[in-house]
mmCIF file of the N, C-alpha and C atoms, coordinates in Angstrom:
data_MODEL
# 
_entry.id   MODEL 
# 
loop_
_atom_site.group_PDB 
_atom_site.id 
_atom_site.type_symbol 
_atom_site.label_atom_id 
_atom_site.label_alt_id 
_atom_site.label_comp_id 
_atom_site.label_asym_id 
_atom_site.label_entity_id 
_atom_site.label_seq_id 
_atom_site.pdbx_PDB_ins_code 
_atom_site.Cartn_x 
_atom_site.Cartn_y 
_atom_site.Cartn_z 
_atom_site.occupancy 
_atom_site.B_iso_or_equiv 
_atom_site.pdbx_formal_charge 
_atom_site.auth_seq_id 
_atom_site.auth_comp_id 
_atom_site.auth_asym_id 
_atom_site.auth_atom_id 
_atom_site.pdbx_PDB_model_num 
ATOM 1   N N  . MET A 1 1  ? 131.443 195.448 163.764 1.00 0.00 ? 1  MET A N  1 
ATOM 2   C CA . MET A 1 1  ? 132.156 196.708 164.066 1.00 0.00 ? 1  MET A CA 1 
ATOM 3   C C  . MET A 1 1  ? 133.658 196.057 164.052 1.00 0.00 ? 1  MET A C  1 
ATOM 4   N N  . TYR A 1 2  ? 134.002 194.790 164.069 1.00 0.00 ? 2  TYR A N  1 
ATOM 5   C CA . TYR A 1 2  ? 135.251 194.288 164.228 1.00 0.00 ? 2  TYR A CA 1 
ATOM 6   C C  . TYR A 1 2  ? 135.512 194.538 163.037 1.00 0.00 ? 2  TYR A C  1 
ATOM 7   N N  . GLY A 1 3  ? 134.375 193.916 161.963 1.00 0.00 ? 3  GLY A N  1 
ATOM 8   C CA . GLY A 1 3  ? 135.025 193.304 160.407 1.00 0.00 ? 3  GLY A CA 1 
ATOM 9   C C  . GLY A 1 3  ? 135.388 195.181 159.914 1.00 0.00 ? 3  GLY A C  1 
ATOM 10  N N  . LEU A 1 4  ? 134.721 196.062 160.287 1.00 0.00 ? 4  LEU A N  1 
ATOM 11  C CA . LEU A 1 4  ? 135.437 197.660 160.009 1.00 0.00 ? 4  LEU A CA 1 
ATOM 12  C C  . LEU A 1 4  ? 136.358 197.848 160.186 1.00 0.00 ? 4  LEU A C  1 
ATOM 13  N N  . ALA A 1 5  ? 137.003 197.606 161.247 1.00 0.00 ? 5  ALA A N  1 
ATOM 14  C CA . ALA A 1 5  ? 138.289 197.680 162.082 1.00 0.00 ? 5  ALA A CA 1 
ATOM 15  C C  . ALA A 1 5  ? 139.294 197.553 161.207 1.00 0.00 ? 5  ALA A C  1 
ATOM 16  N N  . VAL A 1 6  ? 139.229 196.193 160.185 1.00 0.00 ? 6  VAL A N  1 
ATOM 17  C CA . VAL A 1 6  ? 140.222 195.253 159.753 1.00 0.00 ? 6  VAL A CA 1 
ATOM 18  C C  . VAL A 1 6  ? 139.874 195.669 158.335 1.00 0.00 ? 6  VAL A C  1 
ATOM 19  N N  . THR A 1 7  ? 138.787 196.196 157.653 1.00 0.00 ? 7  THR A N  1 
ATOM 20  C CA . THR A 1 7  ? 138.486 196.132 156.483 1.00 0.00 ? 7  THR A CA 1 
ATOM 21  C C  . THR A 1 7  ? 139.651 197.228 155.804 1.00 0.00 ? 7  THR A C  1 
ATOM 22  N N  . ALA A 1 8  ? 139.447 198.441 156.404 1.00 0.00 ? 8  ALA A N  1 
ATOM 23  C CA . ALA A 1 8  ? 140.104 199.774 155.736 1.00 0.00 ? 8  ALA A CA 1 
ATOM 24  C C  . ALA A 1 8  ? 142.002 198.755 155.684 1.00 0.00 ? 8  ALA A C  1 
ATOM 25  N N  . PRO A 1 9  ? 142.625 198.333 156.717 1.00 0.00 ? 9  PRO A N  1 
ATOM 26  C CA . PRO A 1 9  ? 144.154 197.890 156.583 1.00 0.00 ? 9  PRO A CA 1 
ATOM 27  C C  . PRO A 1 9  ? 143.757 196.962 155.941 1.00 0.00 ? 9  PRO A C  1 
ATOM 28  N N  . ALA A 1 10 ? 143.533 195.997 155.632 1.00 0.00 ? 10 ALA A N  1 
ATOM 29  C CA . ALA A 1 10 ? 143.283 195.226 154.481 1.00 0.00 ? 10 ALA A CA 1 
ATOM 30  C C  . ALA A 1 10 ? 143.311 195.753 153.035 1.00 0.00 ? 10 ALA A C  1 
ATOM 31  N N  . ILE A 1 11 ? 142.625 196.738 152.862 1.00 0.00 ? 11 ILE A N  1 
ATOM 32  C CA . ILE A 1 11 ? 142.625 197.097 151.620 1.00 0.00 ? 11 ILE A CA 1 
ATOM 33  C C  . ILE A 1 11 ? 143.816 198.307 151.651 1.00 0.00 ? 11 ILE A C  1 
ATOM 34  N N  . ALA A 1 12 ? 144.139 198.507 152.318 1.00 0.00 ? 12 ALA A N  1 
ATOM 35  C CA . ALA A 1 12 ? 145.386 199.380 152.327 1.00 0.00 ? 12 ALA A CA 1 
ATOM 36  C C  . ALA A 1 12 ? 146.843 198.367 152.076 1.00 0.00 ? 12 ALA A C  1 
ATOM 37  N N  . ILE A 1 13 ? 146.892 197.342 152.638 1.00 0.00 ? 13 ILE A N  1 
ATOM 38  C CA . ILE A 1 13 ? 147.840 196.322 152.636 1.00 0.00 ? 13 ILE A CA 1 
ATOM 39  C C  . ILE A 1 13 ? 147.965 196.105 151.349 1.00 0.00 ? 13 ILE A C  1 
ATOM 40  N N  . GLY A 1 14 ? 146.874 195.606 150.705 1.00 0.00 ? 14 GLY A N  1 
ATOM 41  C CA . GLY A 1 14 ? 146.495 195.206 149.227 1.00 0.00 ? 14 GLY A CA 1 
ATOM 42  C C  . GLY A 1 14 ? 147.238 196.237 148.288 1.00 0.00 ? 14 GLY A C  1 
ATOM 43  N N  . TRP A 1 15 ? 146.716 197.251 148.665 1.00 0.00 ? 15 TRP A N  1 
ATOM 44  C CA . TRP A 1 15 ? 147.461 198.803 147.676 1.00 0.00 ? 15 TRP A CA 1 
ATOM 45  C C  . TRP A 1 15 ? 148.779 198.480 147.737 1.00 0.00 ? 15 TRP A C  1 
ATOM 46  N N  . VAL A 1 16 ? 149.572 198.579 149.030 1.00 0.00 ? 16 VAL A N  1 
ATOM 47  C CA . VAL A 1 16 ? 150.683 199.037 149.071 1.00 0.00 ? 16 VAL A CA 1 
ATOM 48  C C  . VAL A 1 16 ? 151.381 197.792 148.367 1.00 0.00 ? 16 VAL A C  1 
ATOM 49  N N  . GLY A 1 17 ? 151.109 196.393 148.578 1.00 0.00 ? 17 GLY A N  1 
ATOM 50  C CA . GLY A 1 17 ? 151.333 195.333 147.828 1.00 0.00 ? 17 GLY A CA 1 
ATOM 51  C C  . GLY A 1 17 ? 151.335 195.545 146.385 1.00 0.00 ? 17 GLY A C  1 
ATOM 52  N N  . SER A 1 18 ? 150.276 196.110 145.971 1.00 0.00 ? 18 SER A N  1 
ATOM 53  C CA . SER A 1 18 ? 150.257 196.563 144.322 1.00 0.00 ? 18 SER A CA 1 
ATOM 54  C C  . SER A 1 18 ? 151.341 197.607 144.083 1.00 0.00 ? 18 SER A C  1 
ATOM 55  N N  . LYS A 1 19 ? 151.524 198.522 144.826 1.00 0.00 ? 19 LYS A N  1 
ATOM 56  C CA . LYS A 1 19 ? 152.034 199.349 144.191 1.00 0.00 ? 19 LYS A CA 1 
ATOM 57  C C  . LYS A 1 19 ? 153.964 199.075 144.444 1.00 0.00 ? 19 LYS A C  1 
ATOM 58  N N  . ALA A 1 20 ? 154.059 198.522 145.504 1.00 0.00 ? 20 ALA A N  1 
ATOM 59  C CA . ALA A 1 20 ? 155.633 197.654 145.583 1.00 0.00 ? 20 ALA A CA 1 
ATOM 60  C C  . ALA A 1 20 ? 155.841 196.762 144.402 1.00 0.00 ? 20 ALA A C  1 
ATOM 61  N N  . THR A 1 21 ? 155.118 196.250 144.301 1.00 0.00 ? 21 THR A N  1 
ATOM 62  C CA . THR A 1 21 ? 155.074 194.991 142.988 1.00 0.00 ? 21 THR A CA 1 
ATOM 63  C C  . THR A 1 21 ? 155.242 195.717 141.489 1.00 0.00 ? 21 THR A C  1 
ATOM 64  N N  . GLU A 1 22 ? 154.533 196.639 141.235 1.00 0.00 ? 22 GLU A N  1 
ATOM 65  C CA . GLU A 1 22 ? 154.355 197.894 140.523 1.00 0.00 ? 22 GLU A CA 1 
ATOM 66  C C  . GLU A 1 22 ? 155.951 198.431 140.027 1.00 0.00 ? 22 GLU A C  1 
ATOM 67  N N  . SER A 1 23 ? 156.114 199.191 141.539 1.00 0.00 ? 23 SER A N  1 
ATOM 68  C CA . SER A 1 23 ? 157.589 199.482 142.059 1.00 0.00 ? 23 SER A CA 1 
ATOM 69  C C  . SER A 1 23 ? 158.619 198.620 141.289 1.00 0.00 ? 23 SER A C  1 
ATOM 70  N N  . THR A 1 24 ? 158.680 197.838 141.630 1.00 0.00 ? 24 THR A N  1 
ATOM 71  C CA . THR A 1 24 ? 159.859 196.406 141.778 1.00 0.00 ? 24 THR A CA 1 
ATOM 72  C C  . THR A 1 24 ? 159.830 196.007 140.027 1.00 0.00 ? 24 THR A C  1 
ATOM 73  N N  . ALA A 1 25 ? 158.393 196.408 139.476 1.00 0.00 ? 25 ALA A N  1 
ATOM 74  C CA . ALA A 1 25 ? 158.847 196.160 137.868 1.00 0.00 ? 25 ALA A CA 1 
ATOM 75  C C  . ALA A 1 25 ? 159.425 197.048 137.741 1.00 0.00 ? 25 ALA A C  1 
ATOM 76  N N  . ARG A 1 26 ? 159.611 198.286 137.590 1.00 0.00 ? 26 ARG A N  1 
ATOM 77  C CA . ARG A 1 26 ? 159.774 199.332 136.895 1.00 0.00 ? 26 ARG A CA 1 
ATOM 78  C C  . ARG A 1 26 ? 161.268 199.584 137.643 1.00 0.00 ? 26 ARG A C  1 
ATOM 79  N N  . GLN A 1 27 ? 162.144 199.335 138.890 1.00 0.00 ? 27 GLN A N  1 
ATOM 80  C CA . GLN A 1 27 ? 163.081 199.257 138.814 1.00 0.00 ? 27 GLN A CA 1 
ATOM 81  C C  . GLN A 1 27 ? 163.626 198.308 139.399 1.00 0.00 ? 27 GLN A C  1 
ATOM 82  N N  . PRO A 1 28 ? 163.631 197.345 138.746 1.00 0.00 ? 28 PRO A N  1 
ATOM 83  C CA . PRO A 1 28 ? 164.273 195.827 139.668 1.00 0.00 ? 28 PRO A CA 1 
ATOM 84  C C  . PRO A 1 28 ? 165.802 195.801 140.393 1.00 0.00 ? 28 PRO A C  1 
ATOM 85  N N  . GLU A 1 29 ? 166.477 196.984 140.268 1.00 0.00 ? 29 GLU A N  1 
ATOM 86  C CA . GLU A 1 29 ? 167.379 197.018 140.910 1.00 0.00 ? 29 GLU A CA 1 
ATOM 87  C C  . GLU A 1 29 ? 167.045 197.525 142.127 1.00 0.00 ? 29 GLU A C  1 
ATOM 88  N N  . MET A 1 30 ? 166.031 198.421 142.582 1.00 0.00 ? 30 MET A N  1 
ATOM 89  C CA . MET A 1 30 ? 165.840 198.511 143.857 1.00 0.00 ? 30 MET A CA 1 
ATOM 90  C C  . MET A 1 30 ? 164.838 197.937 144.659 1.00 0.00 ? 30 MET A C  1 
ATOM 91  N N  . ALA A 1 31 ? 164.680 196.403 144.490 1.00 0.00 ? 31 ALA A N  1 
ATOM 92  C CA . ALA A 1 31 ? 163.626 195.659 145.035 1.00 0.00 ? 31 ALA A CA 1 
ATOM 93  C C  . ALA A 1 31 ? 163.929 195.649 146.289 1.00 0.00 ? 31 ALA A C  1 
ATOM 94  N N  . GLY A 1 32 ? 165.656 195.529 146.493 1.00 0.00 ? 32 GLY A N  1 
ATOM 95  C CA . GLY A 1 32 ? 165.866 195.244 148.584 1.00 0.00 ? 32 GLY A CA 1 
ATOM 96  C C  . GLY A 1 32 ? 165.175 196.319 148.982 1.00 0.00 ? 32 GLY A C  1 
ATOM 97  N N  . ARG A 1 33 ? 165.239 197.775 148.537 1.00 0.00 ? 33 ARG A N  1 
ATOM 98  C CA . ARG A 1 33 ? 164.622 198.930 149.318 1.00 0.00 ? 33 ARG A CA 1 
ATOM 99  C C  . ARG A 1 33 ? 163.175 198.897 149.168 1.00 0.00 ? 33 ARG A C  1 
ATOM 100 N N  . ILE A 1 34 ? 162.538 198.531 147.800 1.00 0.00 ? 34 ILE A N  1 
ATOM 101 C CA . ILE A 1 34 ? 161.160 198.378 147.816 1.00 0.00 ? 34 ILE A CA 1 
ATOM 102 C C  . ILE A 1 34 ? 160.703 197.522 148.618 1.00 0.00 ? 34 ILE A C  1 
ATOM 103 N N  . PHE A 1 35 ? 161.198 196.190 148.857 1.00 0.00 ? 35 PHE A N  1 
ATOM 104 C CA . PHE A 1 35 ? 160.719 195.256 149.713 1.00 0.00 ? 35 PHE A CA 1 
ATOM 105 C C  . PHE A 1 35 ? 160.764 195.815 151.083 1.00 0.00 ? 35 PHE A C  1 
ATOM 106 N N  . THR A 1 36 ? 161.743 196.071 151.594 1.00 0.00 ? 36 THR A N  1 
ATOM 107 C CA . THR A 1 36 ? 162.244 196.934 152.974 1.00 0.00 ? 36 THR A CA 1 
ATOM 108 C C  . THR A 1 36 ? 161.023 197.750 153.565 1.00 0.00 ? 36 THR A C  1 
ATOM 109 N N  . VAL A 1 37 ? 160.497 199.309 152.550 1.00 0.00 ? 37 VAL A N  1 
ATOM 110 C CA . VAL A 1 37 ? 159.728 199.557 152.845 1.00 0.00 ? 37 VAL A CA 1 
ATOM 111 C C  . VAL A 1 37 ? 158.440 199.222 152.361 1.00 0.00 ? 37 VAL A C  1 
ATOM 112 N N  . PHE A 1 38 ? 157.713 198.101 152.228 1.00 0.00 ? 38 PHE A N  1 
ATOM 113 C CA . PHE A 1 38 ? 156.588 197.581 151.711 1.00 0.00 ? 38 PHE A CA 1 
ATOM 114 C C  . PHE A 1 38 ? 156.547 196.890 153.487 1.00 0.00 ? 38 PHE A C  1 
ATOM 115 N N  . ILE A 1 39 ? 157.084 195.924 154.218 1.00 0.00 ? 39 ILE A N  1 
ATOM 116 C CA . ILE A 1 39 ? 157.390 195.349 154.841 1.00 0.00 ? 39 ILE A CA 1 
ATOM 117 C C  . ILE A 1 39 ? 156.787 196.562 156.244 1.00 0.00 ? 39 ILE A C  1 
ATOM 118 N N  . LEU A 1 40 ? 157.739 197.469 156.290 1.00 0.00 ? 40 LEU A N  1 
ATOM 119 C CA . LEU A 1 40 ? 157.537 198.098 157.136 1.00 0.00 ? 40 LEU A CA 1 
ATOM 120 C C  . LEU A 1 40 ? 155.606 199.155 157.000 1.00 0.00 ? 40 LEU A C  1 
ATOM 121 N N  . SER A 1 41 ? 155.757 199.146 155.796 1.00 0.00 ? 41 SER A N  1 
ATOM 122 C CA . SER A 1 41 ? 154.252 199.793 155.660 1.00 0.00 ? 41 SER A CA 1 
ATOM 123 C C  . SER A 1 41 ? 153.216 199.194 155.911 1.00 0.00 ? 41 SER A C  1 
ATOM 124 N N  . ALA A 1 42 ? 153.461 197.749 155.618 1.00 0.00 ? 42 ALA A N  1 
ATOM 125 C CA . ALA A 1 42 ? 152.344 196.603 156.450 1.00 0.00 ? 42 ALA A CA 1 
ATOM 126 C C  . ALA A 1 42 ? 152.252 196.357 157.524 1.00 0.00 ? 42 ALA A C  1 
ATOM 127 N N  . ALA A 1 43 ? 153.551 196.554 158.039 1.00 0.00 ? 43 ALA A N  1 
ATOM 128 C CA . ALA A 1 43 ? 153.369 196.615 159.641 1.00 0.00 ? 43 ALA A CA 1 
ATOM 129 C C  . ALA A 1 43 ? 152.901 197.678 160.032 1.00 0.00 ? 43 ALA A C  1 
ATOM 130 N N  . PHE A 1 44 ? 153.174 198.755 159.914 1.00 0.00 ? 44 PHE A N  1 
ATOM 131 C CA . PHE A 1 44 ? 152.200 200.045 160.205 1.00 0.00 ? 44 PHE A CA 1 
ATOM 132 C C  . PHE A 1 44 ? 150.613 199.860 159.995 1.00 0.00 ? 44 PHE A C  1 
ATOM 133 N N  . VAL A 1 45 ? 150.478 199.456 158.908 1.00 0.00 ? 45 VAL A N  1 
ATOM 134 C CA . VAL A 1 45 ? 149.203 199.294 158.740 1.00 0.00 ? 45 VAL A CA 1 
ATOM 135 C C  . VAL A 1 45 ? 148.266 198.075 159.898 1.00 0.00 ? 45 VAL A C  1 
ATOM 136 N N  . GLU A 1 46 ? 149.015 197.470 159.775 1.00 0.00 ? 46 GLU A N  1 
ATOM 137 C CA . GLU A 1 46 ? 148.268 196.206 160.309 1.00 0.00 ? 46 GLU A CA 1 
ATOM 138 C C  . GLU A 1 46 ? 148.680 196.243 161.659 1.00 0.00 ? 46 GLU A C  1 
ATOM 139 N N  . ALA A 1 47 ? 149.268 197.097 162.501 1.00 0.00 ? 47 ALA A N  1 
ATOM 140 C CA . ALA A 1 47 ? 149.189 197.750 163.903 1.00 0.00 ? 47 ALA A CA 1 
ATOM 141 C C  . ALA A 1 47 ? 147.876 198.916 163.742 1.00 0.00 ? 47 ALA A C  1 
ATOM 142 N N  . LEU A 1 48 ? 147.551 199.260 163.304 1.00 0.00 ? 48 LEU A N  1 
ATOM 143 C CA . LEU A 1 48 ? 146.903 199.984 162.946 1.00 0.00 ? 48 LEU A CA 1 
ATOM 144 C C  . LEU A 1 48 ? 145.210 199.440 163.407 1.00 0.00 ? 48 LEU A C  1 
ATOM 145 N N  . ALA A 1 49 ? 145.207 198.476 162.388 1.00 0.00 ? 49 ALA A N  1 
ATOM 146 C CA . ALA A 1 49 ? 144.188 196.858 162.506 1.00 0.00 ? 49 ALA A CA 1 
ATOM 147 C C  . ALA A 1 49 ? 143.547 196.524 163.738 1.00 0.00 ? 49 ALA A C  1 
ATOM 148 N N  . LEU A 1 50 ? 144.956 196.132 164.279 1.00 0.00 ? 50 LEU A N  1 
ATOM 149 C CA . LEU A 1 50 ? 145.007 195.672 165.548 1.00 0.00 ? 50 LEU A CA 1 
ATOM 150 C C  . LEU A 1 50 ? 144.579 196.445 166.927 1.00 0.00 ? 50 LEU A C  1 
ATOM 151 N N  . LEU A 1 51 ? 144.785 197.520 166.692 1.00 0.00 ? 51 LEU A N  1 
ATOM 152 C CA . LEU A 1 51 ? 144.184 198.674 167.364 1.00 0.00 ? 51 LEU A CA 1 
ATOM 153 C C  . LEU A 1 51 ? 142.797 199.139 167.478 1.00 0.00 ? 51 LEU A C  1 
ATOM 154 N N  . GLY A 1 52 ? 142.532 199.019 166.494 1.00 0.00 ? 52 GLY A N  1 
ATOM 155 C CA . GLY A 1 52 ? 140.887 199.189 165.953 1.00 0.00 ? 52 GLY A CA 1 
ATOM 156 C C  . GLY A 1 52 ? 140.515 198.140 166.818 1.00 0.00 ? 52 GLY A C  1 
ATOM 157 N N  . PHE A 1 53 ? 141.078 196.877 166.403 1.00 0.00 ? 53 PHE A N  1 
ATOM 158 C CA . PHE A 1 53 ? 140.270 195.869 167.130 1.00 0.00 ? 53 PHE A CA 1 
ATOM 159 C C  . PHE A 1 53 ? 140.136 195.380 168.295 1.00 0.00 ? 53 PHE A C  1 
ATOM 160 N N  . VAL A 1 54 ? 141.183 196.147 169.069 1.00 0.00 ? 54 VAL A N  1 
ATOM 161 C CA . VAL A 1 54 ? 141.584 196.278 170.698 1.00 0.00 ? 54 VAL A CA 1 
ATOM 162 C C  . VAL A 1 54 ? 140.139 197.255 171.336 1.00 0.00 ? 54 VAL A C  1 
ATOM 163 N N  . LEU A 1 55 ? 140.103 198.474 170.570 1.00 0.00 ? 55 LEU A N  1 
ATOM 164 C CA . LEU A 1 55 ? 139.440 199.376 170.688 1.00 0.00 ? 55 LEU A CA 1 
ATOM 165 C C  . LEU A 1 55 ? 137.886 199.382 170.712 1.00 0.00 ? 55 LEU A C  1 
ATOM 166 N N  . GLY A 1 56 ? 137.478 198.060 169.695 1.00 0.00 ? 56 GLY A N  1 
ATOM 167 C CA . GLY A 1 56 ? 136.471 197.648 169.475 1.00 0.00 ? 56 GLY A CA 1 
ATOM 168 C C  . GLY A 1 56 ? 135.696 196.862 170.528 1.00 0.00 ? 56 GLY A C  1 
ATOM 169 N N  . ILE A 1 57 ? 136.672 196.009 171.216 1.00 0.00 ? 57 ILE A N  1 
ATOM 170 C CA . ILE A 1 57 ? 136.518 195.310 172.414 1.00 0.00 ? 57 ILE A CA 1 
ATOM 171 C C  . ILE A 1 57 ? 136.308 195.854 173.413 1.00 0.00 ? 57 ILE A C  1 
ATOM 172 N N  . LEU A 1 58 ? 136.953 197.484 173.832 1.00 0.00 ? 58 LEU A N  1 
ATOM 173 C CA . LEU A 1 58 ? 137.076 198.084 174.896 1.00 0.00 ? 58 LEU A CA 1 
ATOM 174 C C  . LEU A 1 58 ? 136.010 198.650 174.762 1.00 0.00 ? 58 LEU A C  1 
ATOM 175 N N  . VAL A 1 59 ? 135.342 199.226 173.917 1.00 0.00 ? 59 VAL A N  1 
ATOM 176 C CA . VAL A 1 59 ? 134.110 199.944 173.495 1.00 0.00 ? 59 VAL A CA 1 
ATOM 177 C C  . VAL A 1 59 ? 132.946 199.029 174.508 1.00 0.00 ? 59 VAL A C  1 
ATOM 178 N N  . GLN A 1 60 ? 132.957 197.947 173.538 1.00 0.00 ? 60 GLN A N  1 
ATOM 179 C CA . GLN A 1 60 ? 131.764 196.737 174.152 1.00 0.00 ? 60 GLN A CA 1 
ATOM 180 C C  . GLN A 1 60 ? 132.041 196.352 175.604 1.00 0.00 ? 60 GLN A C  1 
ATOM 181 N N  . GLY A 1 61 ? 132.914 196.820 175.929 1.00 0.00 ? 61 GLY A N  1 
ATOM 182 C CA . GLY A 1 61 ? 133.508 196.513 177.661 1.00 0.00 ? 61 GLY A CA 1 
ATOM 183 C C  . GLY A 1 61 ? 133.329 195.271 177.457 1.00 0.00 ? 61 GLY A C  1 
ATOM 184 N N  . LYS A 1 62 ? 133.921 194.147 177.185 1.00 0.00 ? 62 LYS A N  1 
ATOM 185 C CA . LYS A 1 62 ? 133.882 192.800 177.267 1.00 0.00 ? 62 LYS A CA 1 
ATOM 186 C C  . LYS A 1 62 ? 135.255 192.347 177.811 1.00 0.00 ? 62 LYS A C  1 
ATOM 187 N N  . LEU A 1 63 ? 136.157 193.511 178.238 1.00 0.00 ? 63 LEU A N  1 
ATOM 188 C CA . LEU A 1 63 ? 137.604 192.580 177.927 1.00 0.00 ? 63 LEU A CA 1 
ATOM 189 C C  . LEU A 1 63 ? 137.858 194.087 179.787 1.00 0.00 ? 63 LEU A C  1 
# 
């Protein structure tokens, strides 16, 4: 159950990182802005992973 909660966010972070790298290669002058958006996106996705992990623990009644 926990693996499922973190698998999708891991894939999403990889996809966002891939697109950020691709965008930086296309427009190097926007690298700072792209990096900022990437960090914010990764933080939001990671928050969802942590939320899924905590909800998984709560559903099992071990907290």
